[in-house]
N, C-alpha and C positions, 0 to 999 in steps of 0.2 A: 127552725130558728129557736123554738122553745126548748128543744132537746139540747142545743148547744149551751144555753144558759143553765139548764139543769146539770149538765155534765160539768160545767165550770164551777157551779155552786158546790156540787158533790166533791170535786177535787179540792176546793178551798177548805171545806169542812173536814175532809179526811186529813188534809195537811195540818190543820190546826189541832185536831184531836190526837194525832199521832206524835206530836211533840212531847217529849218526856221532860218532866220537871227536874230530872236527875242528871248529874254529871257522872258518867261511868267510864272507867278505863281499866285495862288489864295489861299484864306483862307476864312473860313466861321464859323459862330456861330453854333455849333452842336445842340443848343436848338431851332434854328429857324425852323419853318415849312414852307418850300418854296412852298408847294402846295397852301398855303393861299394867296400868292402874285399874284394878277391878274392885277393890274394897277400900273403905275409909272408916275413920273414927273421928268423932267430934271432940275437940279440946276447947273448953270454955273458960279456962282460968283467966283469960284477958278480956272476957266479955262482961264489961261493967254496965249492965242494964238492970232494970227492975225485972222481977220474975215474969211478969206478963209479956214484956217485950222480948225477954230472953227466950221464952217458949216460942214466940212468933218467929224469931230469927232461926232458931234451931230447927223447928218444924219445916220452915220453908227451904233452908239450905239442904236438909236431908231429902226433902221432896225433889228438889232440883237435881241433886246428885243421883238419886234413884232413877229419875227420868232419863238420865244419861247412862244408865246401866251399871252404876256402882252399887255395892251392897255394904251394909254395916258389918264390921268385924272387930273382934278383939285383937286380931293380928293383922292390922291393915297394911295396905300398900301406901295409902295416903293418910296423913294426919291433917285434919282440917282445923286450923286455928282461926278463931273469929275474934275480931276486935270492933269495938264501937266507941265513938266519942261524939261530942257536940261542941259547938262554939257559938257565942253570941254574935249576931250579925246586926250591924247598924246600916240600914238602907236609907240613904239620903237622896231625894229627888227634888229637882227644881223645875218649876214651870213658869215661863214668862207670860205676861198678859199686858195688854195696854191698847192704846189708840195711836196709830201712826198715819201720816198722810203727806202729801207734798204736791208741789206744782213745779214742773220743769226740773231744774237741778237743785232747787231748794226743797226743804222739807221741814216738817215739824212733827212733833209727837211726844208722847210720854209713855213710859212703861214701868212695870214693876215685876217683881219676881216673887213667887211663893215657894217656900221650901217645906217639904214634907219629910218627916223622919219616921222610920218604922224599925223598931228593935224586935228581933226574934231569935230563937235558937234553931240552928241548923245541924242536923245529925249526919254522921258518916258511918259507913260500915265497910270493914276490910275483911276479905276472905283470903287467907293464905293456905295454899295446899303444899304440904311438905312431904317429900319422899321419906317414908318411914325407915328405909334401910340406910340411906345416906344422911338423913336429917338436914337435907338442903331444900330450900324453897324452890319449887318448880313452877308454880303459878300463883299469881296474885290478882285479885279483882278488888277494885275500890269504887264505891258509890257514895256520892254525897248529895244532899238536897232534901233530906227527910225533915218534915215539919214536926219538930219535937214538941212544940207547945200545944198541939191539938191532938188529944187522944184518938178521936175519930179519924182524923187524917192520917195519923201515924199507923193506926190499925190497917188502913187501906194501903198505905205506902210501903210498909215493910215487905209484904210479899212482892209488890211491884219492883222494888229496887233489887231485891235478891234475885228475882227472875232476870232482870236486865244485866246484873253482874254476871250471873252464871250462864247467860247466853253466849258469852265469850269463851266458855270452856266446853270441850277441849279446844285449844287454839288451832286454827288452820295452819298446818305446818308448811313452810316453803320448801319446795323440792328443787 
């Protein structure tokens, strides 16, 4: 009996810890042959970040691409264009509280509602992979949900979101 509770508790903890705080999606050109791409070059002209975050993003994207077998080159098969932005989010939540009761079909009660507001900045990262020969976008990964306001959290989240974005590359091609 105790083993069943332990297994259930383990499954719940695993489920809660595996939930990502990020929203990640990707898209790709179905005509692209991803097995032909062996080299890449980073293009950072659109990456409007401070130098610390820029280094974090560049290092992690390079690491992820190299783990997938691609190598840096001055004559690349893919040009990697990175973009980052952030927006201010106003999260408003309301929670009711009060006392309610009743007898039969009648009832009585009173209630109130409390509203909480939280303003924060949420960051997004876009990874575009462009075929160097045709200059056409062949793959795009987008991730949002980075906590921009907290340097410690951001330091942890940048590698995580890049890893989640790049998990979708190369795409599984439909046959």
